[in-house]
N, C-alpha and C positions, 0 to 999 in steps of 0.2 A: 548085451550088446557092447562090443568093444569100441572104445572112443579114442581117437587119435588127439594127442595134445600138441599144439604147436606153440613155440615161444618165439615172440617177436623181439629183437633185440637191436638197438641202434649202437653203430660204431662211429657215428659223425656227429660232429657238434652242430650240424645245420638243423637237426631234428630236436626239438624240445620234448620234454616229458609229456606234456600236454599233447603234442601232435602224435607221439607214439602211442599213447593210449587211445586217441581218437581213431588212429587207423587200425588198431587191433580190434576196436570194437566194430568197426565197419567189416574187417575180415571175418570177425566172429558171427556177425549177422549174415554175411554171405554164405558162410559154410553151413550154418544151421538152417536158414530161412531157404536159401536158393539151391545150394549144391547138394544137401542131404536128402531131400525128397526125390531128386531125380537119380542120384547114383547110389543112394543108401549107405553113403560113407558119412560117418559122424564125426566132428572134430570140435576141439575148443581151441581159441586163440588168446593168448595172454601176452601182456607186455611185461618184459623184465629190463632191469636197469643195466645189467651185463650178464655175459656168459656165465659168470660165477654164481649168479642167482637162480640160474635155470636148473629146476629138480631133474632127477633122473627120469627117463621115461618121456621126455619132451624132445620134439625134433625142432632144432633151431632154425629161425630165419633171421639172417643178419644182414643189416643195411649198412654199406660202407661208401665212402666217397670214391675211392679208387680201388677197383678190383684187380689192378695191375695187368691183368690179360683179359681180352673180351671172352675167351673161353672158359675163364673161371667163374664167371656170372652163371647163375642157374642153379639147378638141384644137383647135388653130389652125394656120395655115400661116404660115411665116416670109415675108420679102420675096423669098426664092428659091423658094417653093412647096413648102418641106419642113415636115413637121409638128412641132409641139411641143405640150405640153400643160401646163396649169396646174392644180394640185391644191390644193384648199381643205384646210387641215389640220384634223383633229379626232382625238379619241382613236382612232377607227377609220379612220384615213388609208390604212392598207394596203388596206382595201376600196375606196376611192375611187381609189387609185392603181392597182389591179388593173383595176377598170372602165375607167379611161382607157387603159391599156395595151392591153387586149383591143380596144377600139374603135379605138385607133390601128393596130394590127396588121391588123384586119379590113377596115378601109377608110381608108388614110392620108390621103387627099385629101378625105374626108368628103362626097363627092357621089355615091356609088355607089347606083344604083337597081335593084331587081329586080322584074320583073313578077310579078303573083300575083292571086289572087281575093281581093277586098276583104272583110275582116270585117263590113263594114257591108251588110246586106241591100239588094239593088237597085242596087249600085254597079258590079258587073262586075269587069273587070280593072283593076287600078291599079298604081302603081309605088311600092314599099316603099324606104324609106331604110334601108340596111344599118347597123344599131347593134347589134351582136351581144350587148351586155350589157343592153340597156334592158328587154325584155319580163319578165325575171326579175331586176331590178336591186336589189330590197329586201334588206336585210341578212339577213332569214331565209331566203333563198333561196341564200345563198352556202355557202362551206365553208372548212375551215382547211388551211393548208399551213405546215409547222414551227410549229403552234400560233398562226399569224396568219390573220385573216379575209380571204378574197379573194372575188371575184364569181364568180357562175355566168355562162355564156354560151351562146348558142344554137348549133345546128350547121347546116351547109348544108341539111339536110333540114327546117329550120323553114319553108323557102319551098316544100315539096312541095304538089302540088295536093290530095291527100287523106292522111289518117292511115292508117298500115299498122302491122301487129303488129310488135313488135320493134324499131321505128325508134327512134333516140335523137334527140331534138329539142333537148335542152340538156344540157350536160356532167354535171350532177347528176341529171338525169331528172326535175326538177320540172316543167319544161314537157312536157306529154303530147300535143301535137298541133301541127300546122301553124299558124302565125300566131295562136298563142294567148298571152295575157299572163297574169301572176299578180299577186296583190294587191301594190301597190306599183310596179308596172311599167306600161310603155306601149309603143306601137308608132306609127309615123308614116309616112304615105303620101301621094302626090300623085295626085289624081283628074284624069285628063287631059281630060275632056269639059268640067268647069267650070273646070279651072285652079287649083282650090282645094287646099290642104293639109289633111289630116285626121289626127286622132289617136284611137287608143282607149286611154283612160287608166283606171287603177284606183287612186285616190288617196282613201283614206277613204271610200269608198261600199260598199254591200253588193255591188254589181256592177259590172263595167266599163261606162263610158259613152263615147260618141262626142262629139267635139268638133270643130267646123269652124274651122280656123285662118283661112280665108280665102286669097286670093292672095298669093304672096310677090312683092311689086313691087320690092324692091331688097334687097341683101345686101352686107356688106363682106367676108364670108369665105365658108366652105363652107356647104352646106346644112345640115350637122349643127351647125355653129355657131349658125346661125339657129334651128334648131329647139330646140337644148339652151338657148339663151337664153330662148326663150319658155317652156320647161317647167322652166327652174331646176333641171336634172337633178343636177348636181354638189353644189349647195347642200343639196338635199334628202337626198342619199346621206350628206354630212357630218354632217348634222343628225340623221338618223335612225339612223345606225350604232351610236353609243354606247348608244342606248336599247335595242337589240335583244337579245333572249334569246341568240341565237347568238354575238353579241359578248362577252356575259358567259361563255359557254362557252369562247370563244377565249382569254379571259384566264386561265381556269384550265388550259388546254392549254398556253399559253405559259409558265406558271409550272412546269408539269411538264417542258416542253422544257428550260427553263433549268437545272432540277435535274439533269436527265440530262446536258446538254452540261457542266455544271461538274463533274460526277462524272467524265465522260469526260476533260475537260481535265486535271484532278488526276492521272489515271492517266498520261496522256501526259507531264506534267511529271515525275512520279516516275521514268518509264522513261528520259527524256532525261537527268535527274540520274545514273542509274546507268550510262548510256553514257559520260557525261563523267567520271565518278569511278572507273571500273574499267577494266583493260585489255580491249579488245573483241576476240575471236577470231571471225571470220566464217566461217573455214574452215581446214583442215588440208590442206597440199599436199605431195606426196612426188615425186621424180624428175623434176621439170620444169626448165626452163632460167630 
């Protein structure tokens, strides 16, 4: 079994070493416990102090204060065709990092297309861009791990031709049918007859709306980079995350987790002091050599 190794690196002074390792641990749990059983893609997530510490073979995820351009955030390919992601810092940066990790794992190259029936009436079969976290990307659709907010993601059944009872379309279950989006999310596809790219988006409207992006005539990176740049995905998540009710809940849970871990750490420290200050008898033996 091949395992993908991800490196989480902070290039902002707003993230402490403790915060970095806590988010890395939450992402590791999400990758192993939640994502791998559904997608059969296995990954590790480790925190590193700087890019100079990242060993060969790791895909970096870099958190920065200022990405400079909205389109620069997200997953890109380096000069050797290996993925890396730039994550815009916000108070809810664990959500953004989770989003980027999931999409990096789901489609490292950012160009995977899956055929299916278009959500737009009359279009027929189109080619969907695989972006596992976009249809339910809004903070309200996420969940918490170790008290930290992380992103929901869809399952391979998201592209099924019809809905079926008992089928899971996203990890949290908030997506209840194939090719459906939730408020704050979107989906992108290529319509082969016109050669146009289309989206169904649900940003600040009562219902989802369709928009024609036109033909993609040139791109510097992957299809996902081009689409995310047009949609400003990561900046939107970074800005909306701290305002969400679920993020406020996550803060409360984070405080509870910290209280529990502090109490456990104190007990561990006390036990270690006992072991160091008293003779330790691990077992009694007789008649041996």
